[in-house]
SEZA-670618 format. One record per atom (N, C-alpha, C): residue number from 1; z, x, y; atom name. Coordinates in nm, 3 decimals. Layout:
N
num, Z, X, Y, atome
NUM, Z, X, Y, CA
...
This chain:
89
num, Z, X, Y, atome
1, 0.000, 0.085, -0.118, N
1, 0.000, 0.000, 0.000, CA
1, 0.000, 0.089, 0.124, C
2, -0.086, 0.060, 0.216, N
2, -0.099, 0.139, 0.338, CA
2, -0.023, 0.074, 0.453, C
3, 0.050, 0.155, 0.527, N
3, 0.118, 0.112, 0.648, CA
3, 0.076, 0.209, 0.759, C
4, 0.107, 0.180, 0.884, N
4, 0.069, 0.274, 0.990, CA
4, 0.134, 0.411, 0.979, C
5, 0.250, 0.421, 0.913, N
5, 0.320, 0.548, 0.905, CA
5, 0.299, 0.626, 0.777, C
6, 0.263, 0.558, 0.670, N
6, 0.248, 0.625, 0.541, CA
6, 0.169, 0.537, 0.446, C
7, 0.130, 0.596, 0.334, N
7, 0.067, 0.522, 0.225, CA
7, 0.158, 0.539, 0.104, C
8, 0.187, 0.430, 0.035, N
8, 0.267, 0.435, -0.088, CA
8, 0.174, 0.413, -0.205, C
9, 0.175, 0.509, -0.297, N
9, 0.102, 0.494, -0.423, CA
9, 0.204, 0.487, -0.534, C
10, 0.183, 0.399, -0.628, N
10, 0.279, 0.379, -0.736, CA
10, 0.203, 0.373, -0.868, C
11, 0.252, 0.447, -0.966, N
11, 0.190, 0.445, -1.098, CA
11, 0.299, 0.432, -1.203, C
12, 0.293, 0.325, -1.281, N
12, 0.387, 0.306, -1.391, CA
12, 0.345, 0.398, -1.505, C
13, 0.443, 0.473, -1.560, N
13, 0.411, 0.569, -1.665, CA
13, 0.405, 0.504, -1.803, C
14, 0.480, 0.400, -1.827, N
14, 0.482, 0.330, -1.957, CA
14, 0.509, 0.425, -2.073, C
15, 0.603, 0.519, -2.053, N
15, 0.638, 0.612, -2.160, CA
15, 0.779, 0.589, -2.213, C
16, 0.842, 0.480, -2.170, N
16, 0.977, 0.449, -2.217, CA
16, 1.088, 0.515, -2.138, C
17, 1.054, 0.608, -2.051, N
17, 1.153, 0.676, -1.967, CA
17, 1.170, 0.596, -1.837, C
18, 1.294, 0.565, -1.801, N
18, 1.318, 0.484, -1.681, CA
18, 1.338, 0.569, -1.555, C
19, 1.320, 0.698, -1.566, N
19, 1.338, 0.785, -1.450, CA
19, 1.232, 0.758, -1.345, C
20, 1.276, 0.746, -1.219, N
20, 1.184, 0.730, -1.107, CA
20, 1.153, 0.868, -1.053, C
21, 1.025, 0.897, -1.039, N
21, 0.985, 1.025, -0.980, CA
21, 0.920, 0.997, -0.846, C
22, 0.931, 1.093, -0.754, N
22, 0.876, 1.075, -0.621, CA
22, 0.809, 1.205, -0.576, C
23, 0.697, 1.190, -0.505, N
23, 0.626, 1.303, -0.449, CA
23, 0.588, 1.274, -0.305, C
24, 0.567, 1.381, -0.229, N
24, 0.536, 1.367, -0.087, CA
24, 0.414, 1.452, -0.055, C
25, 0.324, 1.397, 0.026, N
25, 0.204, 1.469, 0.067, CA
25, 0.181, 1.443, 0.216, C
26, 0.160, 1.552, 0.288, N
26, 0.122, 1.542, 0.430, CA
26, 0.013, 1.646, 0.453, C
27, -0.105, 1.602, 0.491, N
27, -0.217, 1.693, 0.506, CA
27, -0.217, 1.764, 0.640, C
28, -0.301, 1.865, 0.651, N
28, -0.309, 1.941, 0.776, CA
28, -0.375, 1.862, 0.888, C
29, -0.439, 1.751, 0.854, N
29, -0.497, 1.666, 0.959, CA
29, -0.388, 1.608, 1.049, C
30, -0.267, 1.596, 0.995, N
30, -0.155, 1.539, 1.071, CA
30, -0.113, 1.633, 1.184, C
31, -0.113, 1.763, 1.156, N
31, -0.071, 1.860, 1.256, CA
31, -0.035, 1.992, 1.192, C
32, 0.028, 2.077, 1.272, N
32, 0.070, 2.208, 1.224, CA
32, 0.188, 2.198, 1.128, C
33, 0.235, 2.314, 1.086, N
33, 0.342, 2.319, 0.986, CA
33, 0.469, 2.250, 1.034, C
34, 0.503, 2.264, 1.159, N
34, 0.625, 2.202, 1.211, CA
34, 0.616, 2.050, 1.203, C
35, 0.503, 1.996, 1.243, N
35, 0.482, 1.851, 1.239, CA
35, 0.482, 1.801, 1.095, C
36, 0.411, 1.872, 1.007, N
36, 0.406, 1.830, 0.867, CA
36, 0.543, 1.834, 0.803, C
37, 0.621, 1.937, 0.830, N
37, 0.755, 1.946, 0.774, CA
37, 0.846, 1.836, 0.827, C
38, 0.832, 1.803, 0.954, N
38, 0.911, 1.694, 1.011, CA
38, 0.877, 1.562, 0.942, C
39, 0.748, 1.539, 0.918, N
39, 0.706, 1.416, 0.851, CA
39, 0.759, 1.414, 0.708, C
40, 0.755, 1.527, 0.637, N
40, 0.807, 1.531, 0.500, CA
40, 0.957, 1.504, 0.497, C
41, 1.030, 1.556, 0.595, N
41, 1.174, 1.528, 0.602, CA
41, 1.199, 1.379, 0.623, C
42, 1.119, 1.316, 0.706, N
42, 1.135, 1.171, 0.729, CA
42, 1.105, 1.094, 0.601, C
43, 1.000, 1.134, 0.529, N
43, 0.965, 1.065, 0.405, CA
43, 1.075, 1.084, 0.300, C
44, 1.131, 1.204, 0.290, N
44, 1.239, 1.229, 0.195, CA
44, 1.361, 1.142, 0.226, C
45, 1.394, 1.132, 0.354, N
45, 1.509, 1.050, 0.394, CA
45, 1.484, 0.903, 0.361, C
46, 1.362, 0.856, 0.383, N
46, 1.329, 0.718, 0.348, CA
46, 1.342, 0.695, 0.199, C
47, 1.293, 0.790, 0.120, N
47, 1.300, 0.776, -0.026, CA
47, 1.444, 0.775, -0.074, C
48, 1.527, 0.863, -0.019, N
48, 1.670, 0.866, -0.058, CA
48, 1.738, 0.734, -0.027, C
49, 1.697, 0.672, 0.081, N
49, 1.761, 0.548, 0.125, CA
49, 1.715, 0.425, 0.045, C
50, 1.586, 0.418, 0.013, N
50, 1.531, 0.294, -0.042, CA
50, 1.496, 0.298, -0.191, C
51, 1.460, 0.413, -0.245, N
51, 1.417, 0.417, -0.385, CA
51, 1.527, 0.380, -0.485, C
52, 1.652, 0.420, -0.466, N
52, 1.752, 0.383, -0.567, CA
52, 1.766, 0.232, -0.588, C
53, 1.746, 0.153, -0.484, N
53, 1.764, 0.009, -0.498, CA
53, 1.633, -0.066, -0.517, C
54, 1.524, -0.019, -0.455, N
54, 1.399, -0.095, -0.457, CA
54, 1.288, -0.028, -0.537, C
55, 1.309, 0.095, -0.582, N
55, 1.206, 0.166, -0.656, CA
55, 1.181, 0.104, -0.793, C
56, 1.067, 0.136, -0.850, N
56, 1.027, 0.083, -0.980, CA
56, 1.070, 0.182, -1.088, C
57, 1.162, 0.142, -1.178, N
57, 1.204, 0.233, -1.284, CA
57, 1.087, 0.268, -1.376, C
58, 1.080, 0.395, -1.414, N
58, 0.974, 0.440, -1.501, CA
58, 0.839, 0.456, -1.433, C
59, 0.841, 0.479, -1.303, N
59, 0.716, 0.491, -1.227, CA
59, 0.718, 0.617, -1.141, C
60, 0.600, 0.662, -1.107, N
60, 0.582, 0.772, -1.012, CA
60, 0.551, 0.711, -0.876, C
61, 0.626, 0.750, -0.775, N
61, 0.605, 0.703, -0.639, CA
61, 0.553, 0.821, -0.557, C
62, 0.446, 0.802, -0.483, N
62, 0.391, 0.906, -0.397, CA
62, 0.383, 0.851, -0.256, C
63, 0.444, 0.922, -0.162, N
63, 0.439, 0.884, -0.021, CA
63, 0.348, 0.983, 0.050, C
64, 0.243, 0.932, 0.112, N
64, 0.146, 1.014, 0.183, CA
64, 0.164, 0.987, 0.332, C
65, 0.202, 1.089, 0.405, N
65, 0.226, 1.074, 0.548, CA
65, 0.097, 1.054, 0.627, C
66, 0.105, 0.968, 0.726, N
66, -0.007, 0.943, 0.816, CA
66, 0.033, 0.985, 0.957, C
67, -0.064, 1.003, 1.043, N
67, -0.036, 1.054, 1.177, CA
67, 0.053, 0.960, 1.257, C
68, 0.050, 0.832, 1.230, N
68, 0.134, 0.737, 1.302, CA
68, 0.280, 0.744, 1.262, C
69, 0.313, 0.813, 1.154, N
69, 0.450, 0.819, 1.105, CA
69, 0.542, 0.905, 1.189, C
70, 0.488, 0.999, 1.262, N
70, 0.572, 1.087, 1.344, CA
70, 0.629, 1.011, 1.463, C
71, 0.548, 0.928, 1.526, N
71, 0.593, 0.857, 1.646, CA
71, 0.668, 0.729, 1.616, C
72, 0.652, 0.675, 1.495, N
72, 0.715, 0.545, 1.464, CA
72, 0.866, 0.560, 1.453, C
73, 0.935, 0.454, 1.492, N
73, 1.080, 0.450, 1.481, CA
73, 1.119, 0.454, 1.333, C
74, 1.224, 0.529, 1.303, N
74, 1.265, 0.548, 1.163, CA
74, 1.304, 0.416, 1.097, C
75, 1.368, 0.327, 1.171, N
75, 1.407, 0.198, 1.113, CA
75, 1.284, 0.114, 1.079, C
76, 1.179, 0.124, 1.159, N
76, 1.055, 0.051, 1.131, CA
76, 0.990, 0.108, 1.004, C
77, 0.991, 0.241, 0.991, N
77, 0.938, 0.302, 0.869, CA
77, 1.016, 0.255, 0.747, C
78, 1.147, 0.244, 0.761, N
78, 1.231, 0.196, 0.651, CA
78, 1.198, 0.054, 0.611, C
79, 1.176, -0.032, 0.711, N
79, 1.139, -0.170, 0.682, CA
79, 1.003, -0.177, 0.612, C
80, 0.910, -0.092, 0.656, N
80, 0.778, -0.091, 0.594, CA
80, 0.785, -0.042, 0.450, C
81, 0.868, 0.060, 0.423, N
81, 0.882, 0.110, 0.286, CA
81, 0.948, 0.005, 0.198, C
82, 1.050, -0.062, 0.248, N
82, 1.115, -0.166, 0.170, CA
82, 1.016, -0.278, 0.136, C
83, 0.935, -0.317, 0.232, N
83, 0.835, -0.421, 0.208, CA
83, 0.732, -0.375, 0.106, C
84, 0.688, -0.251, 0.116, N
84, 0.588, -0.198, 0.022, CA
84, 0.646, -0.189, -0.119, C
85, 0.772, -0.149, -0.133, N
85, 0.833, -0.139, -0.264, CA
85, 0.854, -0.278, -0.326, C
86, 0.893, -0.375, -0.243, N
86, 0.908, -0.511, -0.295, CA
86, 0.774, -0.566, -0.342, C
87, 0.670, -0.539, -0.268, N
87, 0.537, -0.587, -0.305, CA
87, 0.489, -0.518, -0.433, C
88, 0.520, -0.390, -0.450, N
88, 0.479, -0.317, -0.571, CA
88, 0.557, -0.361, -0.693, C
89, 0.677, -0.407, -0.672, N
89, 0.763, -0.447, -0.783, CA
89, 0.724, -0.586, -0.826, C
């Protein structure tokens, strides 16, 4: 699911393991290393906050940062991630 701040990709593994895995990707199109690292930190914080309760057990979650994610308010990003996870579930 695409939002202005990030894209959430979800793949169910169907291997019987209920562990949730998460990955983060931010391309160089977003900006230099400082900007990319800041976006990755924001994505990690969002995942720590929302994946334990709303994540899909036994699935791989990938958050891809978009250029709009740096300027967006963190609470708005959190609401968008919660909505995307509910829709994926």
